[in-house]
C-alpha positions as CSV (number, residue, x, y, z in Angstrom):
1,M,0.0,0.0,0.0
2,T,1.3,3.4,-0.9
3,T,0.9,6.9,0.6
4,I,1.1,9.6,-2.0
5,L,2.5,12.9,-0.7
6,C,1.7,16.3,-1.9
7,Y,4.9,18.0,-3.1
8,N,7.4,18.1,-0.2
9,K,4.8,18.4,2.4
10,N,4.0,15.3,4.5
11,M,0.5,15.4,3.4
12,T,-1.6,12.6,2.1
13,I,-4.0,13.2,-0.8
14,F,-4.4,9.6,-2.0
15,Y,-4.0,6.5,0.2
16,M,-4.7,2.9,-0.2
17,L,-6.7,0.6,2.2
18,Y,-7.2,-3.0,1.1
19,N,-8.0,-2.7,-2.6
20,K,-9.4,0.7,-2.7
21,L,-7.8,4.1,-3.3
22,Y,-9.1,6.9,-1.2
23,V,-9.2,10.6,-1.9
24,N,-8.5,13.0,1.0
25,I,-8.8,16.7,-0.1
26,T,-10.3,18.5,3.0
27,N,-10.4,18.3,6.7
28,A,-13.4,20.6,6.9
29,C,-16.7,19.0,8.0
30,S,-20.1,20.3,8.7
31,C,-20.7,17.5,11.3
32,A,-19.0,16.4,14.4
33,C,-20.2,12.8,14.7
34,V,-19.7,11.2,18.1
35,F,-18.3,8.1,16.4
36,C,-16.0,9.8,14.0
37,I,-12.6,8.0,13.5
38,R,-10.9,11.4,13.6
39,N,-11.4,11.4,17.4
40,N,-9.4,8.1,17.7
41,S,-6.5,8.3,15.2
42,P,-4.6,10.6,12.8
43,S,-4.3,7.7,10.3
44,V,-6.2,5.1,8.3
45,G,-4.7,2.2,6.4
46,S,-1.3,3.1,4.8
47,A,-1.5,6.9,5.6
48,D,0.6,8.1,8.4
49,S,-1.7,11.0,8.9
50,L,-4.8,12.3,7.1
51,W,-4.6,15.8,8.6
52,L,-3.7,18.2,5.8
53,E,-1.3,21.1,6.1
54,Y,-3.4,23.0,3.7
55,E,-6.1,22.2,1.2
56,P,-4.5,21.1,-2.1
57,D,-5.6,22.7,-5.4
58,F,-6.6,20.9,-8.5
59,S,-3.0,20.9,-10.0
60,E,-1.6,19.3,-6.9
61,I,-4.4,16.7,-6.9
62,K,-3.8,15.9,-10.5
63,Q,0.0,15.5,-9.9
64,A,-0.6,13.2,-7.0
65,F,-3.2,11.1,-8.9
66,D,-0.8,10.8,-11.8
67,A,1.9,9.4,-9.5
68,V,-0.4,6.5,-8.2
69,S,-0.2,3.0,-9.4
70,L,-3.7,1.7,-10.1
71,E,-2.5,-1.9,-10.2
72,G,-4.8,-3.9,-8.0
73,V,-7.2,-1.0,-7.3
74,A,-10.9,-2.0,-7.5
75,E,-12.5,1.4,-6.6
76,I,-11.7,5.1,-6.1
77,T,-13.5,6.7,-3.2
78,F,-13.8,10.3,-2.1
79,C,-13.5,9.8,1.6
80,G,-10.8,11.3,3.9
81,Y,-10.6,13.2,7.0
82,G,-13.4,15.7,6.2
83,E,-16.6,15.9,4.2
84,P,-15.5,15.9,0.6
85,M,-18.5,18.1,-0.5
86,E,-17.2,21.0,1.5
87,R,-15.2,21.4,-1.8
88,A,-18.0,20.3,-4.1
89,D,-16.6,21.9,-7.3
90,L,-13.2,20.5,-6.7
91,V,-14.6,17.1,-6.0
92,I,-16.6,17.0,-9.3
93,Q,-13.6,18.4,-11.3
94,T,-11.3,15.7,-9.7
95,A,-13.8,12.9,-10.4
96,E,-14.1,13.9,-14.0
97,Y,-10.3,14.0,-14.4
98,I,-10.1,10.5,-12.9
99,K,-12.8,9.2,-15.2
100,K,-10.8,10.5,-18.1
101,K,-7.7,8.7,-16.9
102,C,-9.1,5.3,-15.9
103,A,-12.1,3.0,-16.1
104,L,-12.4,2.3,-12.4
105,P,-15.7,2.9,-10.6
106,V,-15.6,6.1,-8.5
107,R,-17.7,6.5,-5.4
108,L,-18.5,9.5,-3.1
109,N,-18.9,9.2,0.6
110,T,-20.9,12.1,2.0
111,N,-23.0,13.4,4.8
112,G,-25.5,14.6,2.3
113,L,-25.6,18.2,3.5
114,V,-24.0,19.9,0.3
115,K,-27.2,21.9,-0.3
116,L,-26.7,23.6,3.1
117,I,-23.0,24.0,2.5
118,N,-23.5,25.3,-1.0
119,P,-27.1,26.0,-1.9
120,D,-26.2,26.5,-5.6
121,F,-24.8,23.1,-6.1
122,D,-26.5,21.2,-8.9
123,V,-27.0,17.7,-7.8
124,K,-27.1,16.5,-11.4
125,R,-23.4,17.0,-11.5
126,L,-23.1,13.8,-9.3
127,V,-23.6,11.9,-12.6
128,V,-19.8,11.5,-12.7
129,F,-20.1,9.0,-9.7
130,D,-21.0,5.4,-10.1
131,F,-22.2,5.4,-6.5
132,V,-23.0,7.9,-3.8
133,S,-22.9,6.7,-0.2
134,I,-24.9,8.9,2.2
135,S,-24.6,8.9,6.0
136,L,-28.1,8.3,7.5
137,N,-27.0,7.2,11.1
138,A,-30.5,7.9,12.6
139,P,-34.1,7.1,12.0
140,D,-35.3,10.6,12.9
141,E,-34.1,14.2,13.3
142,E,-33.8,14.1,17.1
143,A,-31.4,11.1,17.0
144,Y,-29.6,12.7,14.0
145,L,-28.9,15.9,15.8
146,R,-27.7,14.0,18.8
147,V,-25.2,11.7,17.0
148,T,-23.9,13.9,14.1
149,N,-24.0,17.5,15.7
150,P,-24.4,19.2,12.3
151,R,-23.3,22.9,12.4
152,F,-26.6,23.8,10.5
153,G,-28.7,22.5,13.4
154,A,-32.4,21.8,12.9
155,G,-33.4,21.0,9.3
156,S,-30.2,19.1,8.6
157,Y,-31.8,15.8,8.6
158,R,-34.5,16.8,6.2
159,A,-31.8,18.4,3.9
160,M,-29.9,15.1,3.9
161,L,-33.0,13.1,2.9
162,D,-33.9,15.6,0.2
163,F,-30.4,15.3,-1.2
164,A,-30.7,11.5,-1.2
165,L,-33.9,11.6,-3.2
166,E,-32.4,14.1,-5.6
167,A,-29.2,12.1,-6.0
168,K,-31.0,8.8,-6.7
169,K,-32.4,10.4,-9.9
170,V,-28.9,10.9,-11.1
171,T,-26.8,7.8,-10.1
172,A,-26.9,4.8,-7.7
173,V,-27.1,5.8,-4.0
174,G,-27.1,4.0,-0.7
175,F,-27.4,4.9,3.0
176,T,-25.0,3.9,5.7
177,A,-25.4,3.7,9.5
178,V,-22.8,3.0,12.1
179,D,-23.5,0.0,14.4
180,V,-22.7,2.1,17.5
181,I,-26.2,3.7,17.3
182,G,-27.6,0.4,18.7
183,E,-29.7,-2.4,17.2
184,E,-33.1,-0.8,17.7
185,N,-32.1,2.3,15.9
186,L,-30.4,0.2,13.1
187,Q,-33.7,-1.6,12.6
188,K,-35.5,1.7,12.4
189,C,-32.9,3.0,9.9
190,E,-33.4,-0.1,7.8
191,A,-37.2,0.4,7.7
192,F,-36.8,4.1,7.0
193,A,-34.3,3.5,4.1
194,A,-36.5,0.7,2.7
195,S,-39.5,3.3,2.7
196,M,-37.3,5.6,0.6
197,E,-36.3,2.6,-1.7
198,I,-32.7,3.2,-0.9
199,P,-30.4,0.4,0.3
200,L,-28.7,0.7,3.8
201,R,-25.3,-0.7,4.6
202,V,-24.3,-1.0,8.3
203,R,-20.8,0.1,9.1
204,H,-18.8,-1.2,12.1
205,F,-17.7,1.4,14.6
206,V,-13.9,2.0,14.0
207,Q,-11.7,2.4,17.1
208,N,-8.5,2.3,15.2
209,N,-7.1,2.6,11.8
210,D,-7.3,-1.0,10.8
211,S,-10.5,-0.6,8.7
212,Y,-12.4,2.2,7.3
213,D,-14.9,2.7,4.5
């Protein structure tokens, strides 16, 4: 597994975990989830640290990607130590560049709050992604606010759900929930996701850097 550095800075933009290449382009996030791996470790997989010294621009991201070997890579995923869609335009630009350079599936992991972060963002631009994974993590707004602590407060849960409904018109989408929320809430999440005709994947709560997705 290889960590790709940004110029001479000890700053990881692309990193490998198992057979997936991950894209780490921001540490900004509109949520402060109680189960966030950032609270436990500075690193994931092969990366020594996913904390960025500064946010790389497109030219730096291109240079880093062009230096990566894609041998054995099954998927490229936008998911680092931040919410990718805090830099939505750059995410789309980077995904489009990756698509031009290779035929690998490209996935976006997001909290689904991009329309609160950037109200002018056109969800149709997500067509560049083969799959968009959206953090659900709660069956109702009260629980959502408690576990994700979104900076936008009330209304964030509805915004995330509206985003999911818009995104599913453009590309394949799925919800995720972390098992730390408890079996009862997971069952409610599964029923809620099914009512929206969106699949739900349960993620294991990560306490170290051995696994992450």
